[in-house]
Biotite code that builds the C-alpha atoms (Angstrom):
import biotite.structure as struc

atoms = struc.array([
    struc.Atom([0.000, 0.000, 0.000], chain_id="A", res_id=1, res_name="MET", atom_name="CA", element="C"),
    struc.Atom([1.463, 3.420, -0.909], chain_id="A", res_id=2, res_name="PRO", atom_name="CA", element="C"),
    struc.Atom([1.915, 6.306, 1.492], chain_id="A", res_id=3, res_name="ILE", atom_name="CA", element="C"),
    struc.Atom([-1.399, 8.039, 2.149], chain_id="A", res_id=4, res_name="ALA", atom_name="CA", element="C"),
    struc.Atom([-1.869, 11.516, 3.593], chain_id="A", res_id=5, res_name="ILE", atom_name="CA", element="C"),
    struc.Atom([-5.329, 12.349, 4.855], chain_id="A", res_id=6, res_name="THR", atom_name="CA", element="C"),
    struc.Atom([-6.849, 15.320, 6.621], chain_id="A", res_id=7, res_name="GLU", atom_name="CA", element="C"),
    struc.Atom([-7.871, 14.445, 10.148], chain_id="A", res_id=8, res_name="GLU", atom_name="CA", element="C"),
    struc.Atom([-8.932, 16.241, 13.257], chain_id="A", res_id=9, res_name="ARG", atom_name="CA", element="C"),
    struc.Atom([-6.005, 16.522, 15.660], chain_id="A", res_id=10, res_name="PRO", atom_name="CA", element="C"),
    struc.Atom([-8.098, 14.870, 18.370], chain_id="A", res_id=11, res_name="ASP", atom_name="CA", element="C"),
    struc.Atom([-8.408, 11.533, 16.554], chain_id="A", res_id=12, res_name="THR", atom_name="CA", element="C"),
    struc.Atom([-6.469, 8.762, 18.330], chain_id="A", res_id=13, res_name="PRO", atom_name="CA", element="C"),
    struc.Atom([-3.659, 8.528, 15.743], chain_id="A", res_id=14, res_name="ASP", atom_name="CA", element="C"),
    struc.Atom([-3.230, 12.291, 15.404], chain_id="A", res_id=15, res_name="ALA", atom_name="CA", element="C"),
    struc.Atom([-3.320, 12.815, 19.161], chain_id="A", res_id=16, res_name="HIS", atom_name="CA", element="C"),
    struc.Atom([-0.714, 10.084, 19.711], chain_id="A", res_id=17, res_name="ALA", atom_name="CA", element="C"),
    struc.Atom([1.615, 11.650, 17.127], chain_id="A", res_id=18, res_name="LEU", atom_name="CA", element="C"),
    struc.Atom([1.292, 15.085, 18.726], chain_id="A", res_id=19, res_name="ILE", atom_name="CA", element="C"),
    struc.Atom([1.986, 13.629, 22.186], chain_id="A", res_id=20, res_name="GLU", atom_name="CA", element="C"),
    struc.Atom([5.090, 11.817, 20.881], chain_id="A", res_id=21, res_name="GLU", atom_name="CA", element="C"),
    struc.Atom([6.359, 15.008, 19.294], chain_id="A", res_id=22, res_name="LEU", atom_name="CA", element="C"),
    struc.Atom([5.775, 17.011, 22.461], chain_id="A", res_id=23, res_name="GLU", atom_name="CA", element="C"),
    struc.Atom([7.508, 14.372, 24.614], chain_id="A", res_id=24, res_name="ALA", atom_name="CA", element="C"),
    struc.Atom([10.519, 14.440, 22.266], chain_id="A", res_id=25, res_name="HIS", atom_name="CA", element="C"),
    struc.Atom([10.687, 18.246, 22.277], chain_id="A", res_id=26, res_name="LEU", atom_name="CA", element="C"),
    struc.Atom([10.499, 18.268, 26.082], chain_id="A", res_id=27, res_name="ALA", atom_name="CA", element="C"),
    struc.Atom([13.830, 16.389, 26.136], chain_id="A", res_id=28, res_name="THR", atom_name="CA", element="C"),
    struc.Atom([15.467, 19.094, 23.983], chain_id="A", res_id=29, res_name="LEU", atom_name="CA", element="C"),
    struc.Atom([14.007, 22.450, 25.046], chain_id="A", res_id=30, res_name="TYR", atom_name="CA", element="C"),
    struc.Atom([12.697, 24.237, 28.132], chain_id="A", res_id=31, res_name="PRO", atom_name="CA", element="C"),
    struc.Atom([8.965, 24.941, 28.182], chain_id="A", res_id=32, res_name="ARG", atom_name="CA", element="C"),
    struc.Atom([9.403, 28.603, 27.163], chain_id="A", res_id=33, res_name="GLU", atom_name="CA", element="C"),
    struc.Atom([11.180, 27.520, 23.966], chain_id="A", res_id=34, res_name="SER", atom_name="CA", element="C"),
    struc.Atom([8.471, 25.044, 22.890], chain_id="A", res_id=35, res_name="ARG", atom_name="CA", element="C"),
    struc.Atom([5.876, 26.783, 20.745], chain_id="A", res_id=36, res_name="HIS", atom_name="CA", element="C"),
    struc.Atom([3.801, 23.860, 19.489], chain_id="A", res_id=37, res_name="GLY", atom_name="CA", element="C"),
    struc.Atom([0.048, 24.058, 19.728], chain_id="A", res_id=38, res_name="PHE", atom_name="CA", element="C"),
    struc.Atom([-1.861, 21.640, 21.946], chain_id="A", res_id=39, res_name="SER", atom_name="CA", element="C"),
    struc.Atom([-4.557, 19.503, 20.352], chain_id="A", res_id=40, res_name="VAL", atom_name="CA", element="C"),
    struc.Atom([-7.142, 21.896, 21.774], chain_id="A", res_id=41, res_name="GLU", atom_name="CA", element="C"),
    struc.Atom([-5.394, 24.928, 20.308], chain_id="A", res_id=42, res_name="ARG", atom_name="CA", element="C"),
    struc.Atom([-5.002, 23.234, 16.905], chain_id="A", res_id=43, res_name="LEU", atom_name="CA", element="C"),
    struc.Atom([-8.783, 22.776, 16.917], chain_id="A", res_id=44, res_name="LEU", atom_name="CA", element="C"),
    struc.Atom([-9.497, 26.289, 18.225], chain_id="A", res_id=45, res_name="ARG", atom_name="CA", element="C"),
    struc.Atom([-7.190, 27.918, 15.629], chain_id="A", res_id=46, res_name="GLU", atom_name="CA", element="C"),
    struc.Atom([-8.740, 25.765, 12.881], chain_id="A", res_id=47, res_name="ARG", atom_name="CA", element="C"),
    struc.Atom([-5.383, 24.362, 11.782], chain_id="A", res_id=48, res_name="VAL", atom_name="CA", element="C"),
    struc.Atom([-5.783, 22.007, 8.815], chain_id="A", res_id=49, res_name="ALA", atom_name="CA", element="C"),
    struc.Atom([-4.162, 18.831, 10.147], chain_id="A", res_id=50, res_name="PHE", atom_name="CA", element="C"),
    struc.Atom([-2.929, 15.827, 8.198], chain_id="A", res_id=51, res_name="PHE", atom_name="CA", element="C"),
    struc.Atom([-1.687, 12.340, 9.093], chain_id="A", res_id=52, res_name="VAL", atom_name="CA", element="C"),
    struc.Atom([0.570, 10.282, 6.845], chain_id="A", res_id=53, res_name="SER", atom_name="CA", element="C"),
    struc.Atom([0.247, 6.514, 6.864], chain_id="A", res_id=54, res_name="ARG", atom_name="CA", element="C"),
    struc.Atom([2.628, 3.880, 5.590], chain_id="A", res_id=55, res_name="ASP", atom_name="CA", element="C"),
    struc.Atom([0.862, 0.586, 4.940], chain_id="A", res_id=56, res_name="ASP", atom_name="CA", element="C"),
    struc.Atom([-1.975, 1.823, 7.148], chain_id="A", res_id=57, res_name="GLY", atom_name="CA", element="C"),
    struc.Atom([0.230, 2.730, 10.123], chain_id="A", res_id=58, res_name="GLN", atom_name="CA", element="C"),
    struc.Atom([0.274, 6.329, 11.325], chain_id="A", res_id=59, res_name="ALA", atom_name="CA", element="C"),
    struc.Atom([3.768, 7.491, 10.430], chain_id="A", res_id=60, res_name="ALA", atom_name="CA", element="C"),
    struc.Atom([3.733, 11.276, 10.703], chain_id="A", res_id=61, res_name="GLY", atom_name="CA", element="C"),
    struc.Atom([1.736, 14.461, 10.824], chain_id="A", res_id=62, res_name="CYS", atom_name="CA", element="C"),
    struc.Atom([1.714, 18.120, 9.947], chain_id="A", res_id=63, res_name="GLY", atom_name="CA", element="C"),
    struc.Atom([-0.626, 21.069, 9.961], chain_id="A", res_id=64, res_name="GLY", atom_name="CA", element="C"),
    struc.Atom([-1.164, 24.367, 8.193], chain_id="A", res_id=65, res_name="VAL", atom_name="CA", element="C"),
    struc.Atom([-2.496, 27.446, 9.948], chain_id="A", res_id=66, res_name="MET", atom_name="CA", element="C"),
    struc.Atom([-3.709, 30.230, 7.702], chain_id="A", res_id=67, res_name="ILE", atom_name="CA", element="C"),
    struc.Atom([-2.482, 33.574, 9.058], chain_id="A", res_id=68, res_name="ALA", atom_name="CA", element="C"),
    struc.Atom([-4.825, 35.955, 7.301], chain_id="A", res_id=69, res_name="GLY", atom_name="CA", element="C"),
    struc.Atom([-3.935, 36.635, 3.673], chain_id="A", res_id=70, res_name="ARG", atom_name="CA", element="C"),
    struc.Atom([-0.226, 37.089, 4.355], chain_id="A", res_id=71, res_name="GLU", atom_name="CA", element="C"),
    struc.Atom([1.118, 33.568, 4.914], chain_id="A", res_id=72, res_name="TYR", atom_name="CA", element="C"),
    struc.Atom([0.459, 30.019, 6.048], chain_id="A", res_id=73, res_name="ALA", atom_name="CA", element="C"),
    struc.Atom([2.366, 28.580, 8.990], chain_id="A", res_id=74, res_name="GLU", atom_name="CA", element="C"),
    struc.Atom([3.417, 24.958, 9.234], chain_id="A", res_id=75, res_name="ILE", atom_name="CA", element="C"),
    struc.Atom([2.585, 23.485, 12.629], chain_id="A", res_id=76, res_name="LYS", atom_name="CA", element="C"),
    struc.Atom([3.381, 20.177, 14.323], chain_id="A", res_id=77, res_name="ARG", atom_name="CA", element="C"),
    struc.Atom([5.522, 18.521, 11.616], chain_id="A", res_id=78, res_name="MET", atom_name="CA", element="C"),
    struc.Atom([6.632, 15.094, 12.844], chain_id="A", res_id=79, res_name="TYR", atom_name="CA", element="C"),
    struc.Atom([7.661, 11.718, 11.471], chain_id="A", res_id=80, res_name="VAL", atom_name="CA", element="C"),
    struc.Atom([7.964, 8.768, 13.836], chain_id="A", res_id=81, res_name="ARG", atom_name="CA", element="C"),
    struc.Atom([11.573, 7.523, 14.112], chain_id="A", res_id=82, res_name="PRO", atom_name="CA", element="C"),
    struc.Atom([10.745, 4.106, 12.611], chain_id="A", res_id=83, res_name="ALA", atom_name="CA", element="C"),
    struc.Atom([9.529, 5.808, 9.424], chain_id="A", res_id=84, res_name="PHE", atom_name="CA", element="C"),
    struc.Atom([12.322, 8.352, 8.956], chain_id="A", res_id=85, res_name="ARG", atom_name="CA", element="C"),
    struc.Atom([14.650, 8.320, 5.966], chain_id="A", res_id=86, res_name="GLY", atom_name="CA", element="C"),
    struc.Atom([11.898, 7.415, 3.483], chain_id="A", res_id=87, res_name="ARG", atom_name="CA", element="C"),
    struc.Atom([10.969, 10.900, 2.326], chain_id="A", res_id=88, res_name="GLY", atom_name="CA", element="C"),
    struc.Atom([7.787, 11.166, 4.394], chain_id="A", res_id=89, res_name="LEU", atom_name="CA", element="C"),
    struc.Atom([8.725, 14.607, 5.702], chain_id="A", res_id=90, res_name="GLY", atom_name="CA", element="C"),
    struc.Atom([9.191, 15.922, 2.168], chain_id="A", res_id=91, res_name="ARG", atom_name="CA", element="C"),
    struc.Atom([5.889, 14.360, 1.073], chain_id="A", res_id=92, res_name="LEU", atom_name="CA", element="C"),
    struc.Atom([4.103, 16.023, 3.989], chain_id="A", res_id=93, res_name="MET", atom_name="CA", element="C"),
    struc.Atom([5.677, 19.385, 3.142], chain_id="A", res_id=94, res_name="LEU", atom_name="CA", element="C"),
    struc.Atom([4.484, 19.065, -0.459], chain_id="A", res_id=95, res_name="GLU", atom_name="CA", element="C"),
    struc.Atom([1.005, 18.250, 0.817], chain_id="A", res_id=96, res_name="HIS", atom_name="CA", element="C"),
    struc.Atom([1.005, 21.232, 3.183], chain_id="A", res_id=97, res_name="LEU", atom_name="CA", element="C"),
    struc.Atom([2.228, 23.523, 0.392], chain_id="A", res_id=98, res_name="PHE", atom_name="CA", element="C"),
    struc.Atom([-0.602, 22.327, -1.849], chain_id="A", res_id=99, res_name="ALA", atom_name="CA", element="C"),
    struc.Atom([-3.111, 23.080, 0.903], chain_id="A", res_id=100, res_name="HIS", atom_name="CA", element="C"),
    struc.Atom([-1.680, 26.586, 1.410], chain_id="A", res_id=101, res_name="ALA", atom_name="CA", element="C"),
    struc.Atom([-1.754, 27.234, -2.357], chain_id="A", res_id=102, res_name="ARG", atom_name="CA", element="C"),
    struc.Atom([-5.391, 26.101, -2.489], chain_id="A", res_id=103, res_name="ALA", atom_name="CA", element="C"),
    struc.Atom([-6.125, 28.810, 0.100], chain_id="A", res_id=104, res_name="GLN", atom_name="CA", element="C"),
    struc.Atom([-4.538, 31.375, -2.219], chain_id="A", res_id=105, res_name="GLY", atom_name="CA", element="C"),
    struc.Atom([-1.334, 31.814, -0.237], chain_id="A", res_id=106, res_name="LEU", atom_name="CA", element="C"),
    struc.Atom([2.125, 32.015, -1.780], chain_id="A", res_id=107, res_name="GLY", atom_name="CA", element="C"),
    struc.Atom([4.274, 32.150, 1.358], chain_id="A", res_id=108, res_name="VAL", atom_name="CA", element="C"),
    struc.Atom([4.790, 29.509, 4.018], chain_id="A", res_id=109, res_name="VAL", atom_name="CA", element="C"),
    struc.Atom([6.575, 30.138, 7.309], chain_id="A", res_id=110, res_name="ARG", atom_name="CA", element="C"),
    struc.Atom([7.580, 27.961, 10.220], chain_id="A", res_id=111, res_name="LEU", atom_name="CA", element="C"),
    struc.Atom([9.442, 27.959, 13.507], chain_id="A", res_id=112, res_name="GLU", atom_name="CA", element="C"),
    struc.Atom([11.649, 25.084, 14.607], chain_id="A", res_id=113, res_name="THR", atom_name="CA", element="C"),
    struc.Atom([14.242, 24.431, 17.247], chain_id="A", res_id=114, res_name="GLY", atom_name="CA", element="C"),
    struc.Atom([17.996, 24.509, 16.723], chain_id="A", res_id=115, res_name="ILE", atom_name="CA", element="C"),
    struc.Atom([18.448, 20.917, 17.926], chain_id="A", res_id=116, res_name="HIS", atom_name="CA", element="C"),
    struc.Atom([16.212, 19.438, 15.221], chain_id="A", res_id=117, res_name="GLN", atom_name="CA", element="C"),
    struc.Atom([19.003, 19.030, 12.698], chain_id="A", res_id=118, res_name="ARG", atom_name="CA", element="C"),
    struc.Atom([17.133, 16.675, 10.376], chain_id="A", res_id=119, res_name="GLU", atom_name="CA", element="C"),
    struc.Atom([14.149, 19.018, 10.204], chain_id="A", res_id=120, res_name="ALA", atom_name="CA", element="C"),
    struc.Atom([16.397, 22.013, 9.529], chain_id="A", res_id=121, res_name="ILE", atom_name="CA", element="C"),
    struc.Atom([18.181, 20.080, 6.769], chain_id="A", res_id=122, res_name="ALA", atom_name="CA", element="C"),
    struc.Atom([14.811, 19.185, 5.217], chain_id="A", res_id=123, res_name="LEU", atom_name="CA", element="C"),
    struc.Atom([13.586, 22.773, 5.296], chain_id="A", res_id=124, res_name="TYR", atom_name="CA", element="C"),
    struc.Atom([16.804, 24.277, 3.971], chain_id="A", res_id=125, res_name="GLU", atom_name="CA", element="C"),
    struc.Atom([17.158, 21.677, 1.192], chain_id="A", res_id=126, res_name="SER", atom_name="CA", element="C"),
    struc.Atom([13.535, 22.395, 0.291], chain_id="A", res_id=127, res_name="GLY", atom_name="CA", element="C"),
    struc.Atom([14.197, 26.081, -0.318], chain_id="A", res_id=128, res_name="GLY", atom_name="CA", element="C"),
    struc.Atom([13.276, 27.639, 3.012], chain_id="A", res_id=129, res_name="PHE", atom_name="CA", element="C"),
    struc.Atom([15.380, 30.633, 4.012], chain_id="A", res_id=130, res_name="ARG", atom_name="CA", element="C"),
    struc.Atom([16.007, 31.902, 7.515], chain_id="A", res_id=131, res_name="ARG", atom_name="CA", element="C"),
    struc.Atom([14.053, 34.943, 8.612], chain_id="A", res_id=132, res_name="ILE", atom_name="CA", element="C"),
    struc.Atom([13.679, 36.840, 11.850], chain_id="A", res_id=133, res_name="GLY", atom_name="CA", element="C"),
    struc.Atom([10.926, 36.067, 14.325], chain_id="A", res_id=134, res_name="PRO", atom_name="CA", element="C"),
    struc.Atom([7.404, 36.521, 12.941], chain_id="A", res_id=135, res_name="PHE", atom_name="CA", element="C"),
    struc.Atom([3.898, 36.539, 14.385], chain_id="A", res_id=136, res_name="GLY", atom_name="CA", element="C"),
    struc.Atom([3.980, 35.476, 18.039], chain_id="A", res_id=137, res_name="PRO", atom_name="CA", element="C"),
    struc.Atom([7.670, 34.483, 18.051], chain_id="A", res_id=138, res_name="TYR", atom_name="CA", element="C"),
    struc.Atom([10.402, 36.501, 19.718], chain_id="A", res_id=139, res_name="THR", atom_name="CA", element="C"),
    struc.Atom([14.175, 36.257, 19.654], chain_id="A", res_id=140, res_name="ASP", atom_name="CA", element="C"),
    struc.Atom([15.044, 32.916, 21.237], chain_id="A", res_id=141, res_name="ASP", atom_name="CA", element="C"),
    struc.Atom([18.547, 31.435, 20.868], chain_id="A", res_id=142, res_name="PRO", atom_name="CA", element="C"),
    struc.Atom([16.977, 27.948, 20.703], chain_id="A", res_id=143, res_name="LEU", atom_name="CA", element="C"),
    struc.Atom([14.586, 28.847, 17.886], chain_id="A", res_id=144, res_name="SER", atom_name="CA", element="C"),
    struc.Atom([14.838, 29.434, 14.131], chain_id="A", res_id=145, res_name="ARG", atom_name="CA", element="C"),
    struc.Atom([12.225, 30.858, 11.801], chain_id="A", res_id=146, res_name="CYS", atom_name="CA", element="C"),
    struc.Atom([12.021, 30.114, 8.095], chain_id="A", res_id=147, res_name="TYR", atom_name="CA", element="C"),
    struc.Atom([10.044, 31.228, 5.053], chain_id="A", res_id=148, res_name="GLU", atom_name="CA", element="C"),
    struc.Atom([9.482, 29.893, 1.567], chain_id="A", res_id=149, res_name="LYS", atom_name="CA", element="C"),
    struc.Atom([7.647, 31.341, -1.428], chain_id="A", res_id=150, res_name="ALA", atom_name="CA", element="C"),
    struc.Atom([5.515, 28.549, -2.879], chain_id="A", res_id=151, res_name="ILE", atom_name="CA", element="C"),
    struc.Atom([3.501, 30.249, -5.588], chain_id="A", res_id=152, res_name="ALA", atom_name="CA", element="C"),
    struc.Atom([5.513, 28.926, -8.543], chain_id="A", res_id=153, res_name="ALA", atom_name="CA", element="C"),
    struc.Atom([7.439, 25.976, -7.171], chain_id="A", res_id=154, res_name="ASP", atom_name="CA", element="C"),
    struc.Atom([7.346, 22.995, -4.869], chain_id="A", res_id=155, res_name="SER", atom_name="CA", element="C"),
    struc.Atom([9.744, 21.184, -2.565], chain_id="A", res_id=156, res_name="VAL", atom_name="CA", element="C"),
])
C-alpha cells in the first residue's frame, strides 16, 4: 500500500498520539518557554488544517497548516515517527502542506523550529526555506529558528 496523507482532526487517536510523541521528544530538547507547538485543543481552536501520513496503514507522521490571514500560512506540528524516517515522508508532507496553502490562495509559508532538530532544519533548507527573523507570536530565542518559503511557482 502506498503512502497516504489524509486530513484528520487533531483529536483523533492517531493524530493525538503523534502530537503527544512530538511534544515528549521536544520536552527532552528544550525548556517549556522555547516550545511553541500548539496543543490539540489549540489546533482545533485555531482551525489548523491537520494531516496524518500513513505507511501501509500505520500512522507514520503528521503536519498542519495554519492560515495567518492573507499574508502567509504557517506549518505546525511537523513530525515523522523515528521508525519511518529516511523514506521521504517529511518531504511528502511538506508538499502536501504547500498544496493546501496554495489552495487557500497563499504564496508564502513560514515555520518555527528548534535549533536541535538538525534533520528538520536540513529538510527545510534543502527544500528552499530561508532563515528569517521572528514573525507573528515568536520573539528572539537562541533555541529557535524561523524560516520562510515562497511557494507560488514551485514545490519542494
